[in-house]
C-alpha positions, -999 to +999 in steps of 0.1 A: -099+596+699-097+606+665-116+632+647-136+604+629-149+590+661-141+565+686-130+532+676-156+509+688-150+476+668-171+455+649-203+456+656-226+420+652-263+427+644-259+460+626-289+461+597-313+434+616-328+441+650-335+411+671-359+416+696-384+400+717-410+429+708-413+416+673-414+372+684-450+363+684-462+322+696-486+319+671-490+322+633-501+352+617-525+347+591-550+375+574-569+380+542-567+401+511-602+421+505-616+426+469-634+459+464-658+461+439-661+423+433-699+433+422-689+446+389-689+412+378-720+406+375-728+375+366-765+375+369-780+338+383-751+318+375-735+304+401-708+324+405-721+353+413-718+387+435-734+367+463-706+343+475-681+365+491-698+392+514-714+365+536-677+356+543-661+389+546-691+398+568-687+362+589-654+373+591-659+409+605-686+399+631-661+376+643-639+379+678-610+364+649-609+400+625-588+414+654-564+385+646-562+386+611-536+410+594-560+423+562-552+442+528-565+453+499-554+443+463-531+464+433-541+454+403-519+430+383-502+446+353-508+435+314-473+421+318-482+400+348-511+387+333-491+374+297-466+355+315-491+328+318-520+343+292-514+349+253-516+385+242-549+377+215-565+361+250-558+393+271-570+414+247-605+397+239-614+399+276-610+435+272-632+437+243-659+416+261-657+443+289-657+467+264-684+456+242-707+429+264-717+414+280-707+383+263-707+345+268-670+330+265-675+299+265-706+275+275-709+287+312-683+320+316-692+354+308-678+386+308-689+422+307-689+461+317-663+455+345-651+421+346-616+430+329-609+453+356-620+428+383-599+399+372-572+419+367-579+433+405-588+397+414-550+387+401-534+414+420-550+404+451-529+372+445-495+392+438-505+412+467-505+382+489-470+369+473-457+406+481-466+403+515-457+368+524-419+370+499-408+405+514-389+403+538-403+422+572-405+424+606-440+422+605-453+400+575-477+378+578-470+338+578-498+334+550-526+350+531-564+339+519-574+363+488-608+363+490-613+369+452-635+359+427-639+349+396-620+320+399-593+314+378-576+280+377-600+266+347-583+293+323-555+280+299-534+303+280-555+309+251-595+310+266-617+312+291-636+283+307-653+270+339-663+307+352-631+318+346-613+347+333-574+350+344-552+320+358-543+334+394-524+304+407-503+306+377-500+345+375-490+341+412-466+317+407-444+337+375-443+366+389-427+352+426-403+340+400-398+366+382-397+386+408-379+375+438-350+347+446-379+317+443-375+290+416-395+265+425-432+271+435-459+246+443-494+244+435-518+226+457-555+221+443-582+210+463-609+223+439-634+197+437-632+201+396-597+200+381-582+228+372-570+222+339-558+258+332-528+257+353-524+221+348-520+230+302-500+258+314-469+248+340-476+210+318-433+214+311-425+235+333-405+215+360-399+247+382-440+247+393-449+215+406-491+213+401-506+186+425-544+186+423-572+168+445-604+167+426-634+146+419-631+119+393-652+118+371-662+151+367-663+187+344-639+196+329-630+156+323-593+163+329-568+154+355-563+118+352-536+097+369-519+093+337-513+130+330-483+132+345-463+165+327-446+165+295-408+168+286-387+187+313-417+188+332-425+154+333-429+140+370-441+172+381-478+171+372-493+155+399-529+142+396-552+128+427-589+117+408-608+116+442-640+088+441-673+101+444-683+105+483-645+115+494-647+132+525-621+137+553-608+107+556-599+101+520-586+136+518-562+128+550-553+100+538-541+116+503-523+139+520-501+115+540-501+092+510-492+116+481-492+151+488-470+158+517-443+132+508-442+147+471-440+184+486-411+173+509-390+160+480-397+192+453-389+218+485-410+245+473-399+286+479-436+289+479-464+272+486-498+282+464-535+266+472-561+268+450-589+266+475-625+259+464-646+247+491-670+234+466-662+199+481-681+203+512-706+179+515-733+209+508-721+225+480-744+220+451-718+213+421-699+180+435-707+146+454-679+152+476-682+150+513-654+173+530-667+192+563-659+223+580-628+203+597-619+188+567-612+218+552-592+234+586-572+202+583-560+209+550-552+245+556-537+237+584-519+209+571-502+237+538-495+262+567-478+234+589-454+221+561-443+263+553-438+270+585-414+243+596-396+259+556-395+295+564-414+303+535-447+320+524-483+303+520-509+321+498-541+308+495-561+319+465-602+313+466-614+295+436-648+275+437-673+271+466-712+277+459-734+269+482-737+308+502-755+295+532-722+272+538-687+292+525-688+316+552-682+286+577-657+272+553-636+300+554-635+310+585-623+276+593-593+273+566-583+307+580-582+289+618-563+266+602-538+288+587-535+310+621-540+280+650-574+292+661-605+279+665-635+277+651-671+266+647-667+230+633-698+217+637-711+206+602-744+183+602-742+181+559-711+155+565-719+139+599-719+099+588-707+102+555-695+067+545-662+055+531-658+064+492-660+032+470-630+022+451-609+047+470-584+023+481-578+010+442-573+045+433-546+054+458-529+022+451-533+033+412-521+072+422-492+058+441-479+032+410-476+058+389-462+086+410-431+062+425-416+066+392-410+102+394-409+106+439-384+075+447-406+067+487-439+070+484-454+036+499-481+015+485 
């Protein structure tokens, strides 16, 4: 034996411990909560302080709470927001916070507390990115950030559609700046088109944006032929869904377009802009998605990311019926974590096929086949 110790030769696996203790059979999902969400008080506005507490209450009182990975957010830094928004716009929200309340457009307001809460909401998205992107023995496969105000309507330089900062875009660019992530996909099933995400990434081939939204409906963007520009041409995929679309139509859209495009893009991180305002009982749309439909979309996204070993971050966007939203968000978590939840939904029973869907799907495929070979018409 030498003074340096015994020569035991090469040791395999040093630096990474493989042990059955760390294995799990079910996917691990959870939530990022948003303390102080009441600081952004919009009064009787549809996007108000009453939206999220019933969701959290239902989860806490359910037997599924113990299954969830629960996190609290940090605040985003100004430099994080500035990757997606102009300095002048960020300063305008800070001023509205200090001098408000003020209407920033016809349906978006900010006041005392709004700026810090918007930073914390974006920070929740970044917290979720960190959790699913950092290698650790016990990390969640997916996280659902229960945040408000929503973000997907906010372009680089103004507030719009209840939204202050564009959380999905901020999260995508943060991931690219912080981790070895080059390609990020954003799938947006909010009933309204996410014009802000589209605007920010319209010429960016590193961020794929796929939006399923009712057409026609606010904000009036999201037509089939809005496919991106310059190097980003083809990386903006709009699926304008006819009024009355429900589980059947959204399932076919995922089968025919969403999942095949994601397969070809091969992202290293998937972000979902999850708005539940396409539910059959939501007052801001005419769609007929059920609780089971939302669960199915979440389960599809979880299966996609699990098969590739990449992270999944789900961000709360719309959903304005405070009576049904708790069930829908619970169903989404059930889809992410492969556990059963109550899917009985009287509002979506007997949904008729959406008029014009077959023709619309054919139109979408006709446009997208130029960019994504192999799509079947």
